[in-house]
C-alpha positions in Angstrom: -3.0 9.5 9.4 0.3 8.5 8.1 1.1 5.1 6.7 2.4 2.2 8.8 3.5 3.2 12.3 7.0 1.7 12.0 7.9 2.5 15.6 5.3 0.1 16.8 7.1 -2.8 15.1 10.8 -2.0 14.9 11.9 1.3 16.6 13.0 2.3 13.1 10.7 5.4 12.8 10.4 7.3 9.6 11.3 10.9 10.7 9.8 12.8 7.9 11.3 16.1 9.1 14.8 14.6 8.6 14.2 13.7 5.0 15.0 16.0 2.1 12.9 14.5 -0.8 14.0 16.6 -3.8 15.2 15.9 -7.3 18.6 16.9 -8.4 20.7 16.5 -11.5 24.2 16.8 -10.1 26.4 13.8 -9.3 26.7 12.4 -5.8 29.9 13.2 -3.8 32.4 10.4 -4.0 32.5 8.4 -0.7 35.3 6.1 0.5 33.4 4.4 3.3 29.9 4.1 4.8 31.3 5.8 7.9 32.2 8.8 5.8 28.8 8.8 4.2 27.1 8.8 7.6 29.3 11.7 8.7 28.2 13.6 5.6 24.6 13.1 6.6 23.1 12.5 3.2 22.1 9.4 1.3 21.6 9.9 -2.5 19.1 7.3 -3.8 18.5 6.8 -7.5 14.9 5.7 -8.2 12.2 5.6 -10.9 8.8 7.2 -11.1 6.0 4.8 -10.2 3.1 4.5 -7.7 4.8 1.7 -5.8 8.3 3.1 -6.2 8.5 6.9 -5.9 6.0 9.5 -6.8 5.1 12.9 -5.4 1.6 13.4 -4.1 0.4 16.6 -2.4 4.0 17.8 -2.5 5.5 14.8 -0.6 7.3 11.7 -1.9 5.6 8.4 -1.3 6.0 4.8 -2.4 6.9 1.3 -1.2 10.5 2.0 -1.9 10.3 5.5 -0.3 9.1 3.9 3.0 11.9 1.2 2.9 14.6 3.7 2.1 13.3 6.2 4.7 13.5 3.5 7.5 17.0 2.5 6.5 18.2 6.1 6.4 16.6 6.9 9.7 18.4 4.0 11.4 21.7 5.7 10.5 20.7 9.3 11.0 20.8 10.1 7.3 18.6 12.5 5.2 17.6 11.2 1.8 17.9 12.9 -1.6 16.0 11.0 -4.2 17.0 11.4 -7.9 14.3 10.2 -10.2 15.7 8.8 -13.4 13.8 8.6 -16.7 14.1 4.8 -17.1 15.9 1.7 -16.0 18.8 2.1 -18.4 19.5 5.6 -17.3 19.3 4.5 -13.6 21.9 1.7 -14.0 24.2 4.0 -16.0 23.9 6.7 -13.3 24.7 4.1 -10.6 27.7 2.9 -12.5 28.9 6.5 -12.8 28.7 7.1 -9.1 25.8 9.5 -9.3 24.1 7.9 -6.3 24.8 5.6 -3.4 21.9 3.3 -3.9 19.3 2.4 -6.5 15.9 1.6 -5.0 13.4 1.0 -7.8 11.8 -2.5 -7.6 14.8 -3.9 -9.5 14.8 -7.6 -10.3 18.0 -9.4 -9.7 19.3 -10.9 -13.0 22.6 -12.0 -14.5 22.9 -9.1 -16.9 22.4 -6.5 -14.2 24.6 -8.3 -11.7 27.5 -8.0 -14.1 27.3 -4.2 -13.9 26.0 -3.4 -10.4 26.0 -5.0 -7.0 22.8 -6.1 -5.4 22.0 -6.0 -1.7 19.8 -8.5 0.1 16.5 -9.5 -1.6 13.5 -8.1 0.1 10.6 -9.4 -2.0 9.8 -12.3 -4.4 7.6 -11.7 -7.5 6.5 -13.4 -10.7 6.3 -11.8 -14.1 2.7 -12.0 -15.4 1.2 -11.4 -18.8 -1.5 -8.7 -18.3 -4.4 -8.3 -20.8 -7.8 -6.7 -20.7 -11.0 -8.6 -19.9 -12.9 -9.2 -23.2 -9.9 -8.2 -25.3 -7.2 -10.0 -27.1 -5.4 -12.4 -24.7 -3.3 -15.6 -24.5 -3.7 -18.8 -22.7 -0.4 -20.3 -23.9 3.0 -18.9 -24.8 2.2 -19.8 -28.4 -0.7 -17.4 -28.3 1.6 -14.5 -27.7 2.3 -14.4 -31.4 0.1 -11.8 -33.1 -0.6 -9.8 -30.0 0.2 -6.1 -29.7 2.7 -6.5 -26.9 4.7 -3.7 -25.3 6.9 -3.7 -22.2 9.2 -1.4 -20.3 12.4 -0.7 -22.0 15.6 -2.4 -20.6 13.4 -4.4 -18.2 13.5 -8.0 -17.2 10.2 -8.3 -19.0 11.9 -7.5 -22.3 14.6 -10.1 -21.5 11.8 -12.7 -20.8 10.2 -12.0 -24.2 13.6 -12.2 -26.0 14.1 -15.6 -24.5 10.7 -16.8 -25.5 11.3 -15.5 -29.1 14.1 -18.1 -29.5 11.5 -20.9 -29.4 8.6 -18.8 -30.7 9.9 -16.4 -33.4 6.4 -15.2 -34.1 6.4 -13.2 -30.9 6.9 -9.4 -31.5 6.9 -6.6 -29.0 7.8 -3.0 -28.5 9.9 -1.6 -25.7 8.9 1.8 -24.2 10.8 4.0 -21.8 9.0 4.2 -18.4 9.8 4.2 -14.7 7.5 1.2 -14.1 5.0 -0.9 -15.9 2.1 1.2 -14.7 1.8 3.4 -17.9 1.7 0.2 -20.0 -0.9 -1.4 -17.7 -3.0 1.8 -18.3 -2.5 1.4 -22.0 -3.8 -2.2 -21.8 -6.8 -1.0 -19.9 -7.4 1.7 -22.5 -7.1 -0.8 -25.4 -4.1 0.9 -27.1 -2.1 -2.3 -26.7 -3.3 -5.9 -26.2 -1.1 -7.0 -23.3 2.0 -6.2 -21.3 4.1 -7.9 -18.6 4.4 -6.7 -15.0 5.5 -8.1 -11.7 2.8 -9.7 -9.6 2.7 -7.1 -6.8 2.3 -4.3 -9.3 -0.6 -6.1 -11.0 -2.3 -6.5 -7.6 -1.9 -2.8 -7.0 -3.0 -1.8 -10.5 -6.2 -3.8 -10.5 -7.6 -1.6 -7.7 -7.6 1.2 -10.3 -8.1 -0.9 -13.4 -10.3 -3.9 -12.5 -10.7 -5.0 -16.1 -7.1 -6.2 -16.1 -6.6 -10.0 -16.1 -3.5 -12.2 -15.8 -3.9 -15.2 -18.0 -0.3 -16.4 -17.9 2.7 -16.5 -15.5 5.8 -16.0 -17.6 8.5 -16.6 -15.0 9.4 -18.5 -11.9 9.7 -16.4 -8.7 12.5 -13.8 -8.9 13.8 -11.5 -6.2 13.8 -7.7 -5.9 16.7 -5.9 -4.3 18.4 -2.5 -4.0 21.6 -2.1 -5.9 24.8 -0.1 -5.4 28.0 0.5 -7.3 30.4 -1.0 -4.8 32.2 2.3 -4.4 31.2 2.9 -0.8 33.2 0.5 1.5 31.0 -0.9 4.2 27.7 -0.1 2.6 27.1 -3.7 1.6 27.6 -4.8 5.2 25.3 -2.0 6.5 22.6 -3.2 4.1 23.0 -6.8 5.1 22.7 -5.9 8.8 19.7 -3.6 8.4 17.7 -6.0 6.2 18.4 -8.9 8.6 17.1 -6.8 11.5 14.1 -5.4 9.4 13.1 -9.0 8.5 13.5 -10.2 12.1 11.3 -7.5 13.5 8.7 -7.7 10.7 9.3 -4.2 9.3 9.6 -5.2 5.7 6.5 -7.4 6.0 4.6 -4.5 7.6 5.5 -2.1 4.9 4.6 -4.7 2.3 1.3 -5.3 3.9 0.7 -1.6 4.0 1.2 -1.2 0.3 0.0 -4.5 -1.1 -1.9 -6.4 1.5 -5.0 -4.4 2.4 -7.1 -5.6 -0.5 -8.6 -8.9 0.5 -9.5 -11.4 -2.2 -9.8 -9.6 -5.6 -13.5 -9.2 -6.4 -13.9 -8.0 -10.0 -17.6 -7.0 -9.6 -17.1 -5.1 -6.4 -13.9 -3.4 -7.5 -15.4 -2.3 -10.8 -18.4 -0.9 -8.9 -16.2 1.0 -6.5 -14.1 2.5 -9.3 -17.3 3.8 -11.0 -18.5 5.3 -7.8 -15.2 7.1 -7.2 -16.0 8.9 -10.4 -19.8 9.4 -10.2 -20.5 9.6 -6.4 -17.5 10.6 -4.5 -16.9 14.1 -6.0 -20.1 15.4 -4.5 -18.9 14.5 -1.0 -15.1 14.8 -1.2 -14.9 18.3 0.4 -17.1 17.1 3.3 -14.6 14.4 4.1 -11.7 16.8 3.7 -13.3 19.3 6.0 -14.3 16.7 8.6 -10.8 15.2 8.7 -9.1 18.5 9.6 -10.2 18.3 13.3 -9.5 14.5 13.7 -6.5 12.1 13.8 -7.7 10.7 10.4 -7.0 11.4 6.8 -10.0 12.1 4.6 -9.5 9.0 2.6 -10.1 6.9 5.7 -13.4 8.7 6.4 -14.4 8.3 2.8 -13.6 4.6 2.9 -15.6 4.1 6.0 -18.5 6.0 4.5 -18.4 3.7 1.5 -18.4 0.7 3.8 -21.4 2.1 5.6 -23.6 3.4 2.8 -21.7 3.1 -0.6 -21.8 6.9 -0.6 -25.6 6.9 -0.7 -26.8 9.9 1.5 -30.3 8.5 1.7 -29.2 5.0 2.9 -31.3 3.4 5.7 -31.0 0.0 7.3 -33.9 -2.1 8.7 -32.6 -1.2 12.2 -33.0 2.6 11.6 -29.4 3.7 11.1 -29.4 6.3 8.3 -27.2 8.5 6.1 -23.7 8.5 4.6 -22.2 7.4 7.9 -25.2 5.3 9.0 -25.7 7.0 12.4 -28.1 5.7 15.0 -30.5 8.3 16.4 -28.8 8.4 19.8 -25.4 8.7 18.3 -26.6 11.5 16.0 -28.0 13.4 19.0 -24.8 12.9 20.9 -22.6 14.5 18.2 -25.1 17.3 17.3 -26.5 16.0 14.1 -30.1 17.2 13.5 -30.6 15.7 10.1 -29.0 12.3 9.5 -29.8 12.5 5.7 -27.9 15.8 5.3 -24.6 14.5 3.9 -22.4 17.2 5.4 -23.9 16.7 8.9 -23.6 12.9 8.6 -19.9 13.1 7.7 -19.1 15.6 10.4 -21.0 13.6 12.9 -19.5 10.3 11.9 -16.0 11.7 12.0 -16.7 13.3 15.5 -18.0 10.0 16.8 -15.0 8.0 15.4 -12.6 10.6 16.9 -14.4 10.2 20.3 -14.0 6.5 20.2 -10.3 6.9 19.2 -9.7 9.2 22.2 -11.5 6.9 24.7 -9.3 3.9 23.9 -6.7 3.0 26.5 -3.3 4.6 26.1 -1.6 1.2 25.5 -3.2 0.9 22.1 -0.9 2.7 19.7 -0.2 3.5 16.1 -2.5 2.0 13.4 -3.8 -0.5 15.9 -5.6 2.4 17.7 -7.3 3.3 14.4 -8.5 -0.3 13.8 -9.8 -0.6 17.4 -11.8 2.7 16.9 -13.3 1.5 13.7 -14.3 -1.8 15.3 -15.9 0.1 18.2 -17.8 2.2 15.7 -19.2 -1.0 14.3 -19.8 -3.2 17.4 -19.7 -0.8 20.3 -17.0 0.1 22.8 -18.3 -2.3 25.4 -17.7 -5.3 23.3 -14.2 -4.1 22.6 -13.5 -4.0 26.3 -14.9 -7.5 26.6 -12.6 -8.8 23.9 -9.6 -7.1 25.6 -10.5 -8.9 28.8 -10.7 -12.2 27.0 -7.3 -11.6 25.4 -5.9 -10.8 28.8 -7.3 -14.0 30.3 -5.6 -15.9 27.5 -2.2 -14.2 28.2 -2.3 -12.4 24.8 -1.6 -8.8 23.9 -4.9 -7.0 24.5 -3.6 -3.9 22.7 -2.9 -5.7 19.4 -5.5 -5.6 16.6 -4.0 -8.8 15.2 -5.0 -10.5 18.5 -8.4 -8.9 18.4 -9.1 -10.3 15.0 -9.0 -13.7 16.6 -10.6 -12.9 20.0 -13.6 -10.8 18.9 -15.3 -13.8 17.1 -15.2 -15.6 20.5 -18.0 -13.3 21.6 -20.4 -15.4 19.5 -19.7 -18.5 21.8 -21.6 -18.8 25.1 -18.6 -20.2 27.0 -17.0 -16.8 26.4 -19.7 -14.2 26.1 -21.4 -15.4 29.3 -18.3 -14.5 31.3 -18.0 -10.8 30.2 -20.1 -7.7 31.0 -21.7 -6.9 27.6 -22.4 -10.4 26.6 -23.1 -11.7 23.1 -21.8 -9.9 20.0 -21.5 -10.8 16.3 -17.8 -10.6 16.8 -16.9 -11.6 13.2 -18.6 -8.4 11.9 -16.2 -5.8 13.3 -13.3 -7.9 12.0 -14.8 -7.9 8.5 -15.7 -4.2 8.9 -12.2 -3.1 9.6 -10.8 -5.3 6.8 -13.2 -3.8 4.3 -12.6 -0.2 5.3 -8.8 -0.8 5.0 -9.5 -2.4 1.5 -11.6 0.6 0.3 -9.1 3.1 1.7 -6.3 1.4 -0.2 -8.4 1.2 -3.4 -9.3 4.8 -3.0 -5.7 5.9 -2.6 -4.8 3.9 -5.7 -7.5 5.5 -7.8 -6.5 9.0 -6.7 -2.9 8.7 -7.7 
């Protein structure tokens, strides 16, 4: 599976085959207009290394900014050449020197930067948060920052924030360290080599899936906006950005990509997240190849299958429920027989059987269910049965709602607990809240697993 199916929402599909995601050290060709840039066919984007910005995984580039840039480029038929800079200072210098058309790197709009580069439309609001480690040195007030071992990203808005605080609290001291994002410093906090750092709220949310011991005792700023930047050298580029971002907001594209990267986590649960991180280390390695092998013949990525197995059994191959479902994928006896599983407690058989059953459900769904919605429907059917999914679709149709939308199903499935609804459909009563929670938790575990594997 790929990330968000952007065609479903906007028609701005990410055409991966059209993207050239390579690093290069040479300067970008000077452009006189956006029209000329489009004719050249290549967009040079300066970026930074970070899990929510741009990083390479299994040979491909990915990141929140990668998805945004790819959608913008595809709209204008452009390929993308990413140039990864060593830090924020180098990125801004390179943009000023005309070495790229855009800078896409989770950049905060501030007065100092706006004096050197031009910002496009804001696409996300964030807050700067003090991040410390549970049980370690921390701060509940600004005054408490004095005496802490603080370090932040060099040339960042975080450093600017601390310099402003130093004017009223001269006891505050901190180091600046070159980095593409705050992630290395968040890892340093988790390891105890520094007491605290500062990071934007969305990155903290992301990091806590991998480092559940991180806490955020203080907000250190009001909301500030993130935006792409450009040098102003390409006539018409600013207008193209304004137009595309307006359309992307109107069609929900930006919100969809944001949900894909930062939304699939539910409420932060320290105990559950800490347990999950431990089990990624001490349970998953035994079964990882089973998930990889099973995914090869399905529409799913192996992380999705692993996340589903965690929801089913917490990666316990001997798991058994009071109703008799057993194994890593918690198969019923009839389902096991249907997919050729002879021993439900054999972890390889269980994974292969669960993947085959999920793929069968995926294939049996009506053609009108597309993109990621089709995956969520299949997972819900795995949990509650295909019959109840068809009943919920019928209820949605009666209400004049989109029966192919998982967002609609999240509201309609729970109606199957109410007699005025379940008595009117073929398969009757169902605990309709359960498949909704099931899908949400599988999505959460998948996102947490991907964060821990980066």
